[in-house]
C-alpha positions as CSV (number, residue, x, y, z in Angstrom):
1,M,34.2,-13.2,35.7
2,S,30.7,-14.8,34.1
3,T,29.9,-14.5,30.6
4,P,26.5,-13.5,29.4
5,T,24.7,-16.7,27.7
6,R,22.2,-16.0,24.5
7,T,18.5,-17.4,25.8
8,R,17.8,-20.2,23.7
9,A,15.3,-20.0,20.8
10,S,12.0,-21.7,21.7
11,R,11.9,-25.0,19.3
12,K,9.2,-24.1,16.9
13,S,8.1,-26.0,13.6
14,P,9.4,-24.5,10.3
15,A,5.9,-23.5,8.9
16,E,5.9,-21.7,12.7
17,R,9.1,-19.9,12.5
18,S,8.6,-18.8,8.8
19,A,5.3,-17.5,9.7
20,E,6.9,-15.4,12.9
21,I,9.9,-14.1,10.7
22,A,7.0,-13.0,8.0
23,D,4.9,-10.9,10.7
24,A,8.4,-9.1,12.0
25,A,9.2,-8.1,8.2
26,R,5.7,-7.0,8.0
27,A,5.7,-4.8,11.7
28,A,9.1,-3.7,10.8
29,A,8.1,-2.7,7.7
30,L,4.7,-0.4,8.8
31,E,7.0,1.0,11.7
32,Q,9.8,2.1,9.8
33,G,9.4,1.4,6.3
34,L,10.7,-1.4,4.0
35,S,14.4,-0.3,4.5
36,A,14.1,-1.7,8.3
37,V,13.6,-5.3,7.0
38,T,16.8,-6.3,7.6
39,L,18.5,-10.0,8.7
40,R,19.8,-8.4,11.7
41,S,16.3,-6.1,12.4
42,I,13.9,-9.2,11.9
43,A,16.3,-11.8,14.3
44,A,15.9,-8.8,17.0
45,R,12.3,-8.7,16.5
46,V,12.2,-12.6,16.6
47,G,14.7,-13.1,19.6
48,V,17.1,-15.8,17.5
49,A,20.3,-15.5,15.9
50,P,20.9,-14.0,12.2
51,A,21.6,-17.4,11.2
52,L,18.6,-18.5,11.8
53,V,16.8,-16.1,9.8
54,A,19.0,-16.6,6.9
55,H,17.9,-20.4,7.1
56,Y,14.6,-19.8,6.9
57,E,15.0,-16.6,4.2
58,P,18.3,-17.1,2.4
59,N,17.3,-14.2,0.4
60,M,16.7,-10.8,1.7
61,D,15.6,-9.2,-1.4
62,A,12.7,-11.8,-1.9
63,L,11.7,-11.6,1.9
64,V,11.4,-7.4,1.5
65,A,9.4,-8.2,-2.0
66,S,7.1,-10.9,-0.4
67,T,6.9,-8.3,2.8
68,F,5.7,-5.7,0.7
69,G,3.1,-7.7,-1.4
70,R,1.6,-8.7,1.6
71,I,1.3,-5.4,3.2
72,V,-0.3,-3.2,-0.3
73,A,-2.6,-6.8,-1.1
74,D,-3.9,-6.7,2.6
75,E,-4.6,-3.0,1.9
76,L,-6.6,-3.5,-1.4
77,A,-8.2,-6.2,0.0
78,E,-9.4,-3.3,2.9
79,V,-10.4,-0.9,0.6
80,R,-12.4,-3.4,-1.8
81,G,-14.8,-4.4,1.1
82,L,-15.0,-0.6,2.1
83,V,-16.6,0.8,-1.2
84,G,-17.9,-2.7,-2.5
85,A,-20.9,-2.0,0.3
86,L,-21.6,1.2,-1.4
87,S,-24.6,1.8,-3.6
88,T,-23.1,3.8,-6.8
89,P,-20.0,4.3,-8.4
90,R,-19.7,8.2,-7.7
91,E,-20.2,7.0,-4.2
92,R,-17.7,4.2,-4.6
93,L,-15.5,6.5,-5.9
94,A,-15.8,9.4,-3.7
95,V,-14.9,7.1,-0.3
96,L,-11.9,5.7,-2.2
97,L,-10.2,9.3,-2.5
98,D,-11.2,10.0,1.2
99,T,-9.9,6.6,2.8
100,L,-6.3,7.0,0.8
101,L,-5.9,10.3,1.3
102,D,-7.2,11.0,4.9
103,G,-3.5,10.2,6.2
104,T,-4.5,7.1,8.0
105,R,-2.6,5.2,5.9
106,D,0.6,6.8,6.2
107,D,2.8,3.6,6.9
108,V,1.3,2.2,3.8
109,T,2.6,5.2,2.0
110,V,5.9,4.6,3.4
111,V,6.3,1.3,2.1
112,W,5.1,2.5,-1.4
113,V,7.4,5.3,-1.8
114,E,10.6,2.8,-0.6
115,S,9.4,0.5,-2.9
116,W,10.0,2.3,-6.2
117,A,13.7,3.9,-4.9
118,L,14.6,0.2,-3.3
119,G,13.2,-1.6,-6.9
120,R,15.5,-0.2,-8.8
121,R,18.2,-2.5,-7.6
122,N,15.4,-5.5,-6.4
123,E,14.4,-7.5,-9.0
124,P,11.9,-9.2,-7.1
125,L,10.8,-6.5,-4.9
126,A,10.1,-4.4,-8.6
127,E,8.8,-7.0,-9.9
128,T,5.9,-7.4,-6.9
129,V,5.2,-3.5,-7.4
130,R,4.6,-3.8,-11.1
131,A,1.9,-6.6,-9.7
132,E,0.3,-4.8,-7.3
133,M,0.4,-1.5,-9.5
134,D,-1.6,-3.4,-12.2
135,D,-4.2,-4.8,-9.5
136,W,-4.5,-1.0,-7.8
137,R,-5.4,0.2,-11.5
138,R,-7.8,-2.6,-12.7
139,F,-9.3,-2.0,-8.9
140,V,-10.1,1.8,-10.0
141,Q,-10.9,1.0,-13.5
142,G,-13.7,-1.1,-12.8
143,I,-14.9,1.5,-10.7
144,I,-14.9,4.0,-13.6
145,E,-16.3,2.2,-15.8
146,S,-19.2,0.8,-13.9
147,G,-20.0,4.9,-13.7
148,V,-19.6,5.2,-17.2
149,E,-22.1,2.2,-17.7
150,A,-24.3,3.7,-14.7
151,G,-23.9,7.0,-16.8
152,E,-22.3,8.8,-13.7
153,F,-19.0,9.4,-15.4
154,E,-18.0,10.1,-18.7
155,T,-14.7,9.0,-20.6
156,D,-13.6,6.8,-23.6
157,D,-10.2,5.8,-21.7
158,A,-11.0,4.5,-17.7
159,A,-7.5,2.5,-18.1
160,S,-5.6,6.1,-18.6
161,V,-8.1,7.9,-15.8
162,A,-7.4,5.1,-13.3
163,W,-3.7,5.2,-13.7
164,Q,-3.8,9.3,-13.7
165,L,-5.7,9.3,-10.6
166,L,-3.7,6.4,-9.0
167,G,-0.6,8.9,-10.1
168,M,-2.2,12.0,-8.1
169,I,-3.2,9.9,-5.2
170,D,0.4,8.5,-4.7
171,G,2.1,12.2,-5.6
172,L,-0.3,13.9,-2.8
173,N,0.5,11.5,-0.6
174,A,4.0,11.3,-0.6
175,H,4.2,15.0,-0.7
176,A,2.1,15.2,2.8
177,L,5.2,12.3,4.3
178,V,7.6,15.8,4.4
179,R,4.6,17.6,5.3
180,W,4.4,20.2,1.6
181,E,1.4,22.9,1.7
182,D,-1.5,21.3,4.2
183,A,-1.3,17.7,4.1
184,A,-4.9,18.0,5.5
185,D,-6.5,19.2,2.6
186,R,-5.4,16.2,0.1
187,G,-8.9,15.2,-0.8
188,S,-10.2,18.3,-1.6
189,R,-7.2,19.1,-3.7
190,I,-8.1,16.0,-5.8
191,G,-11.4,16.2,-6.1
192,H,-12.1,19.2,-8.6
193,A,-9.6,17.6,-10.9
194,V,-11.2,13.8,-10.9
195,E,-14.8,15.6,-11.5
196,G,-13.2,17.3,-14.7
197,M,-11.5,14.3,-15.7
198,L,-15.0,12.2,-15.7
199,G,-17.3,15.1,-16.9
200,M,-18.7,15.2,-13.4
201,P,-20.0,18.5,-12.2
202,R,-18.3,20.9,-9.6
203,G,-19.2,19.0,-6.1
204,A,-20.4,15.8,-7.7
205,L,-18.2,14.1,-5.1
206,A,-18.8,16.1,-2.2
207,S,-22.5,15.7,-2.5
208,A,-21.7,11.9,-3.0
209,R,-20.4,11.4,0.1
210,G,-23.7,12.5,2.4
């Protein structure tokens, strides 16, 4: 009886192999969540033995953390570019809410939700989560502060408003993952609350969308 043989992995430079493993981890997380970033799953995706993945990534907690950081930093960079081209803070805030609440980023929402749970026992991940949340708060705070300076928003604590706003966005997106209430209504549910928080007339964000 013949014995099946494992196909030998092609030789690659350490940099190429590390990049391949990182890309496989990113794909696994976006398709199935951070919990899918395991030694065996990444080895299967790359087509190598788990021992080879362990050679390049001896600490899976660190790989999960770096995978999370890469995904959410990429999203923040994308959103910065999207809203940065708009002319007024009110427009930037309206489009920010639209793009974060329209359901097209649910794969990243899953990554965020799992990061809060897994971070309880994975300190490298928890540290990365805190840093990325700080980056998001600074970004949203900057939009709010520019709106205050332009006379479009009213608040004397932009940092707190940014924190509350992100909390509402995260909560609504997490609820939508289990289809609680009308997931398609996320944007309108939060819009009026944000208008009240920032002293805008009712409907101001809707009109800013054009």
